[in-house]
Residue frames as a rotation matrix with the C-alpha (Angstrom) as fourth column:
MET 1
0.790 -0.585 0.182 -3.74
0.025 -0.266 -0.964 -14.02
0.612 0.766 -0.195 6.82
SER 2
0.341 -0.777 -0.529 -0.18
0.939 0.310 0.151 -14.36
0.047 -0.548 0.835 8.01
GLU 3
0.424 -0.282 -0.861 1.93
0.271 -0.867 0.417 -11.39
-0.864 -0.410 -0.291 9.06
SER 4
-0.679 -0.728 0.093 3.87
0.261 -0.121 0.958 -11.61
-0.687 0.674 0.272 5.78
GLN 5
-0.376 0.628 0.681 0.68
0.908 0.102 0.407 -11.58
0.186 0.771 -0.608 3.76
ARG 6
0.662 0.635 -0.399 -0.67
0.717 -0.691 0.089 -8.58
-0.219 -0.345 -0.913 5.69
ALA 7
0.016 -0.752 -0.659 2.67
0.186 -0.645 0.741 -6.78
-0.982 -0.134 0.130 5.23
MET 8
-0.779 -0.273 0.564 2.48
0.570 0.064 0.819 -7.33
-0.260 0.960 0.106 1.46
VAL 9
0.180 0.914 0.364 -1.04
0.943 -0.266 0.200 -5.87
0.280 0.307 -0.910 1.37
ALA 10
0.647 0.020 -0.762 0.12
0.461 -0.807 0.370 -2.92
-0.608 -0.591 -0.531 3.48
ALA 11
-0.452 -0.880 -0.147 3.07
0.314 -0.312 0.897 -2.37
-0.835 0.359 0.417 1.11
LYS 12
-0.560 0.328 0.761 0.62
0.805 -0.003 0.593 -2.18
0.197 0.945 -0.263 -1.78
LEU 13
0.550 0.823 -0.140 -1.57
0.827 -0.514 0.228 0.28
0.115 -0.241 -0.964 0.15
ALA 14
0.155 -0.564 -0.811 1.33
0.528 -0.646 0.550 2.51
-0.835 -0.514 0.198 1.11
ASN 15
-0.720 -0.459 -0.520 1.60
-0.015 -0.739 0.673 5.56
-0.693 0.493 0.526 -1.10
MET 16
-0.498 0.674 0.546 -1.71
0.833 0.197 0.517 4.87
0.241 0.712 -0.660 -2.79
GLN 17
-0.867 0.260 0.424 -3.88
-0.259 -0.964 0.061 7.91
0.425 -0.057 0.904 -3.11
ARG 18
-0.718 0.696 -0.026 -6.89
0.270 0.244 -0.932 8.11
-0.642 -0.675 -0.363 -0.86
GLY 19
-0.337 0.717 0.610 -10.28
0.898 0.049 0.438 8.31
0.284 0.696 -0.660 -2.48
GLY 20
-0.679 0.163 -0.716 -12.32
0.280 -0.844 -0.458 11.43
-0.679 -0.511 0.527 -2.38
ASP 21
0.336 0.833 -0.439 -14.66
-0.108 -0.429 -0.897 13.64
-0.936 0.349 -0.055 -4.30
ARG 22
-0.530 -0.418 0.738 -14.69
0.674 0.321 0.666 13.03
-0.515 0.850 0.112 -8.01
PRO 23
0.073 0.582 -0.810 -15.83
-0.112 -0.802 -0.586 16.34
-0.991 0.133 0.007 -9.44
SER 24
0.593 0.196 0.781 -16.69
0.718 0.311 -0.623 16.57
-0.365 0.930 0.043 -13.10
ASP 25
-0.463 -0.801 0.380 -14.57
0.883 -0.384 0.269 18.49
-0.070 0.460 0.885 -15.57
SER 26
-0.112 0.507 0.855 -17.34
0.475 -0.728 0.494 21.06
0.873 0.462 -0.159 -15.77
ASP 27
0.598 0.271 -0.754 -17.09
0.801 -0.197 0.565 21.88
0.005 -0.942 -0.335 -12.06
VAL 28
0.550 -0.348 0.759 -15.98
0.166 -0.845 -0.507 25.52
0.818 0.405 -0.407 -12.14
ASN 29
0.688 -0.258 0.678 -14.77
-0.703 -0.465 0.537 25.42
0.177 -0.847 -0.501 -8.53
PHE 30
0.916 -0.301 -0.266 -12.61
0.302 0.953 -0.039 22.33
0.265 -0.045 0.963 -8.98
ASP 31
0.041 -0.988 0.151 -9.24
0.556 -0.103 -0.825 24.12
0.830 0.118 0.545 -9.07
SER 32
-0.179 -0.112 0.977 -10.09
-0.495 -0.849 -0.188 26.72
0.850 -0.517 0.096 -6.45
ALA 33
0.718 0.524 0.458 -11.38
-0.659 0.301 0.689 24.07
0.223 -0.797 0.561 -4.01
ASN 34
-0.332 -0.942 0.058 -8.20
-0.935 0.320 -0.152 21.96
0.125 -0.105 -0.987 -4.33
LEU 35
0.563 0.624 0.542 -10.33
-0.670 0.728 -0.142 18.82
-0.483 -0.284 0.828 -4.66
HIS 36
0.772 -0.322 -0.548 -7.75
-0.324 0.543 -0.775 17.36
0.547 0.776 0.315 -7.02
ILE 37
-0.301 -0.901 0.311 -5.23
-0.768 0.036 -0.640 17.04
0.566 -0.431 -0.703 -4.16
ARG 38
0.785 0.484 -0.387 -5.25
-0.203 0.791 0.577 13.61
0.586 -0.374 0.719 -2.53
ASN 39
0.224 -0.697 0.681 -3.24
-0.955 -0.016 0.297 12.54
-0.196 -0.717 -0.669 0.49
GLU 40
0.010 -0.304 -0.952 -1.22
-0.466 0.842 -0.274 9.38
0.885 0.446 -0.133 0.16
VAL 41
0.964 0.259 0.052 -1.30
-0.188 0.535 0.824 6.53
0.186 -0.804 0.564 2.66
SER 42
0.129 -0.970 0.204 2.02
-0.963 -0.172 -0.209 6.32
0.238 -0.169 -0.956 4.49
GLN 43
-0.299 -0.314 -0.901 3.76
-0.137 0.949 -0.285 3.04
0.944 0.038 -0.327 5.31
SER 44
-0.992 -0.076 0.105 3.05
-0.107 0.034 -0.994 3.72
0.072 -0.997 -0.042 8.98
GLU 45
-0.287 0.957 0.035 -0.68
-0.891 -0.254 -0.376 4.22
-0.351 -0.139 0.926 8.33
ALA 46
0.206 0.320 -0.925 -0.81
-0.726 0.683 0.074 1.11
0.655 0.656 0.373 6.15
ALA 47
-0.699 -0.525 -0.486 0.97
-0.039 0.706 -0.708 -0.86
0.714 -0.476 -0.513 8.88
ASP 48
-0.845 0.441 0.304 -1.60
-0.420 -0.194 -0.886 0.27
-0.332 -0.876 0.349 11.43
MET 49
0.022 0.911 -0.411 -4.47
-1.000 0.013 -0.025 -0.68
-0.017 0.412 0.911 9.10
LEU 50
0.401 0.070 -0.913 -3.12
-0.444 0.887 -0.127 -4.21
0.801 0.457 0.387 8.67
ASN 51
0.883 -0.001 0.469 -1.80
-0.458 0.211 0.864 -4.66
-0.100 -0.978 0.186 12.22
VAL 52
0.610 -0.792 0.010 1.85
0.765 0.586 -0.267 -5.15
0.206 0.171 0.964 11.25
SER 53
0.238 -0.612 -0.754 5.01
0.501 -0.588 0.635 -3.21
-0.832 -0.529 0.167 12.02
THR 54
0.799 -0.045 -0.600 6.25
-0.426 -0.747 -0.511 -0.40
-0.425 0.664 -0.616 9.82
ARG 55
-0.272 -0.962 0.030 9.48
-0.743 0.230 0.629 -2.38
-0.612 0.149 -0.777 9.46
SER 56
-0.326 0.236 0.915 7.51
0.361 0.926 -0.110 -5.34
-0.873 0.295 -0.387 8.03
VAL 57
0.766 0.643 0.004 5.85
0.292 -0.342 -0.893 -3.02
-0.573 0.685 -0.450 5.51
ALA 58
0.447 -0.691 -0.568 9.22
-0.787 -0.606 0.119 -1.56
-0.427 0.394 -0.814 4.50
SER 59
-0.548 -0.648 0.529 10.61
-0.355 0.752 0.555 -5.09
-0.758 0.116 -0.642 4.03
ALA 60
0.049 0.668 0.742 7.58
0.590 0.581 -0.561 -6.11
-0.806 0.465 -0.366 2.00
ALA 61
0.837 0.222 -0.499 7.94
-0.184 -0.746 -0.640 -2.99
-0.515 0.628 -0.583 -0.15
LYS 62
-0.129 -0.952 -0.277 11.56
-0.840 -0.043 0.541 -3.95
-0.527 0.302 -0.794 -0.92
LEU 63
-0.553 0.017 0.833 10.37
0.177 0.979 0.098 -7.44
-0.814 0.202 -0.545 -1.80
ARG 64
0.516 0.844 0.147 7.62
0.419 -0.099 -0.902 -5.96
-0.747 0.527 -0.405 -4.00
ASP 65
0.765 -0.210 -0.609 10.12
-0.503 -0.786 -0.360 -3.74
-0.403 0.582 -0.707 -5.81
ASN 66
-0.061 -0.965 -0.254 13.03
-0.983 0.014 0.184 -6.18
-0.175 0.261 -0.950 -6.18
ALA 67
-0.469 -0.124 0.874 11.90
-0.256 0.967 0.000 -9.80
-0.845 -0.224 -0.485 -5.99
PRO 68
-0.968 0.163 -0.188 10.78
-0.133 0.303 0.944 -11.85
0.211 0.939 -0.272 -8.97
PRO 69
-0.257 0.961 0.103 7.00
-0.866 -0.276 0.418 -12.05
0.430 0.018 0.903 -9.40
GLU 70
0.129 0.293 -0.947 6.98
0.003 0.955 0.296 -15.76
0.992 -0.041 0.122 -8.50
LEU 71
-0.675 -0.449 -0.585 8.50
0.583 0.161 -0.796 -15.02
0.452 -0.879 0.153 -5.09
GLN 72
-0.860 0.433 0.271 6.09
-0.499 -0.825 -0.265 -12.16
0.109 -0.363 0.925 -4.48
GLN 73
0.039 0.927 -0.372 3.16
-0.704 0.290 0.648 -14.45
0.709 0.237 0.664 -5.28
ALA 74
-0.152 -0.165 -0.975 4.52
0.397 0.893 -0.213 -17.16
0.905 -0.419 -0.070 -2.98
VAL 75
-0.964 -0.185 -0.192 4.56
0.253 -0.401 -0.880 -14.67
0.086 -0.897 0.433 -0.10
GLU 76
-0.609 0.790 0.070 1.11
-0.774 -0.611 0.166 -13.34
0.174 0.047 0.984 -1.00
HIS 77
0.200 0.701 -0.685 -0.29
-0.483 0.679 0.553 -16.88
0.853 0.220 0.474 -1.03
GLY 78
0.600 0.036 0.799 1.34
-0.799 0.087 0.595 -17.74
-0.048 -0.996 0.081 2.28
ALA 79
0.919 -0.277 -0.282 3.65
0.175 0.925 -0.338 -20.41
0.354 0.262 0.898 0.85
VAL 80
-0.115 -0.990 -0.076 6.77
0.773 -0.041 -0.633 -18.48
0.623 -0.132 0.771 1.88
SER 81
0.667 0.243 -0.704 7.35
0.682 -0.580 0.446 -16.18
-0.300 -0.777 -0.553 4.85
ALA 82
0.764 -0.374 0.525 8.87
0.074 -0.758 -0.648 -12.83
0.641 0.534 -0.552 3.99
HIS 83
0.736 -0.483 0.474 10.91
-0.655 -0.333 0.678 -13.06
-0.170 -0.810 -0.561 7.21
ARG 84
0.570 -0.521 0.635 12.79
0.263 0.848 0.460 -16.09
-0.778 -0.095 0.621 5.87
LEU 85
0.769 -0.241 0.593 14.08
0.593 -0.078 -0.801 -14.17
0.239 0.967 0.083 2.85
């Protein structure tokens, strides 16, 4: 994967909730154990996971939020570099 592709993946990971215990509704200790609280993945953590800079992840997040879907897909498929935009 190119750096732009990895940055797009990292941008999607950023602010996603981490997995964790999935207690049932009948779990009486659910609220008192705070198991419903999940930490989010930061842009910095996502950048480290995908071996790209935090700046690249921030740029990819802007692209994800503002660019037309066709352009996003072109970057994801490696046809266009996010750095050229």
